[in-house]
Residue, then its C-alpha position, 0 to 999 in steps of 0.5 A: x837747337x843746342x848740340x844736345x838736342x841735335x844729337x838726340x834727334x839724329x840718334x832717334x832718326x838712325x835708330x829706325x829700320x827702313x820699310x822699303x820693299x825688298x825690291x828696293x836697292x837702297x833703304x835705311x840700314x842704320x846710322x852713326x853718332x861720332x865725336x872727333x878730336x882733330x888737329x890742323x895740318x900745316x902743309x908747308x914751312x910758310x904756313x907753319x910761320x903763322x898757324x899758331x894753335x891747331x886744336x879742334x873738336x868735331x861732333x856729327x852723325x850719319x844715316x846709312x843707306x844700303x842694299x841687303x842680300x835679299x835686294x839682289x844688287x850686283x853693285x852692292x855684292x861687288x863692294x861687299x855691301x857698302x853703305x851710302x850715308x847722309x851726314x852732318x857735322x859741326x866742327x868747333x874751331x875757335x881753338x885754331x888761331x893764326x897770326x903773322x909776325x914781322x918777317x921780311x918775306x911778307x913784303x909790305x904786309x904790316x902785322x896786326x896785334x891780334x889773333x885770327x880764328x878759323x871759326x866754327x864750320x857746319x858741313x853737310x855731306x854724303x859718304x861711301x863706306x866700303x867693308x874691307x873685312x866683316x865678321x860676326x863682331x867686327x867690321x873694318x871699312x874705308x870711307x870717302x866723303x864729299x859735301x859743302x861746309x858753312x862757316x861765317x867766321x871767314x877771312x876779312x881785313x877788319x877783324x880776321x885778317x890772318x885767317x888765310x885758310x878759309x876765304x868765304x862762307x861756303x866751302x867744298x868738303x872732302x874727307x877720307x878715313x878708315x874705321x873699325x866697328x865692334x858689335x857689342x850686341x846684335x844691333x849696336x856697336x862702337x866704331x873707332x878709327x882715323x879721319x882726314x878732312x879738307x875744306x877749301x874755296x876751290x879757288x872760287x875765292x881768296x884766300x884759298x889755302x884751305x884747312x886740313x885736319x886729322x884726328x881719331x874718331x870714336x862713335x856709337x853705331x846702329x847696325x841692325x843687319x850686321x849679322x845677316x851681312x856677315x853670313x853672306x857669301x859674296x858671289x861676283x856676277x859676270x860683267x861684259x867688259x867694253x871700251x868707250x869714249x868720254x867727251x866732256x865740256x866744262x865751264x867754271x871759274x877761279x880767282x887768281x893767286x897773282x891778285x892775292x899776292x899783289x894785294x897782300x905783299x906788294x900793296x901799300x897799307x894806305x891803298x884801298x886794296x891793301x889785304x882786300x877780301x874782294x877778288x874778281x872771279x874769271x871764267x875758265x873752260x875746259x874740253x876733255x876727250x878720253x878713251x876708257x876701258x870698263x873692265x869691271x862693274x866698279x871700275x874703268x881706266x883710260x887715257x885722254x886729252x885735256x884742253x883748257x882755256x883761261x880767260x884771265x891770261x891777259x890780266x896775268x900778262x899785264x901783272x907780269x909786264x908791270x913786274x918786268x917779267x918777259x915770259x910768254x902768255x897764252x889762254x890755251x893749255x893742253x895736257x894728257x892724262x891717265x884717268x880712273x873712274x869708280x862706279x856705284x850704280x849711276x854715281x861715279x868718282x872720277x880721278x885723273x893725273x895729267x901732264x902739260x904738253x903746252x902751258x904758258x900762264x905767266x911767271x907765277x905759274x912757272x914757280x908754283x905750278x908743277x908740270x902735272x895736274x890732278x882732277x877729281x870730280x863726282x858725277x851722276x849718269x842719266x841712262x834715259x838720256x843716253x848716259x849723259x853725265x853731269x857733275x862737279x870737278x876741281x882741277x889742282x896742282x899738287x893738291x892746290x885748287x886751280x879752278x872749279x867747274x861744272x862738267x857735262x859729258x856723254x859716253x860713246x860705247x866703242x866695243x862690247x855687248x851692252 
């Protein structure tokens, strides 16, 4: 299927009204086709040394799902009737090239005589778009996105050795943006704005620098219910606030930056492991205990304790000992964190900013890790199972992924009327 056929098929899908009964709270409420010229962002001065060309072009489309005023959906009213979307996009990335030149800071690395390419990435994602302002002709939204990308032209030492942005065919995708739409008829409009996107391995493979792109976007929007929503006067329904405890267990994995640096810069070119693309995946575990205040239907905030166990600490200790480092090593890390959760029915987006009370993960961690960490995850709650939550979360240091995990948790109400 070529690009033209893909876009025509997607447009025919989104130009169909949902036929759900009025009691349903999610139905097809429109769709969008868009194009985005974008540019790679260099995250630091070191990356700027080998990232050469940065242009890419993105084509995509979304099917919008949402609730209407007749559905009497309290969550939808609180968010001024947002849309949940299922989207797909194709990023043409052959214009993004990388190439290392001779530089003393590369150690034993020997530059190659060709450019490496990022390669095209196809992404499937879900998005949440919340209207900030809506009138008869205009609408302004912010959008949050998450999904999975696939790009076959990732790092390998044979013919793509300087592609340090993506190290595996499958990647985790996050995106965010602000969009404005102008309705030139009752059902059709033009949408434009700016979008940021990020693909990375979540530390499940190396290299793991991740690709970050940003650029303007323009699209054709089908919104048959726009005028109906513009006339709607939102009246927030009362919500019973309450406290709850949240206990979670996580199981995940990571590859080590220490192994990447060793094989890239401190290994002889004659060694089979020189600039290898094969790295061991180490298990990583976590336990989280938080006390949260659900002070609105949409939001909860609180504080908590995080405990991490890294099975890889002995390997890091061996690497440090071989390099003459004498710092301490422990598999345990303990931190406290401030947490915020955003809810839409049974879905939630969880964010946390933590500070380590104890962490001894070797010499490299002391240099590249900040004393604080970030966590972001998407969860789904099962009310019939006592509110059991299952989701995926990424733990990071200054936006650089440390490990990715699957998390299972259970909330316990502490006060307030159900």
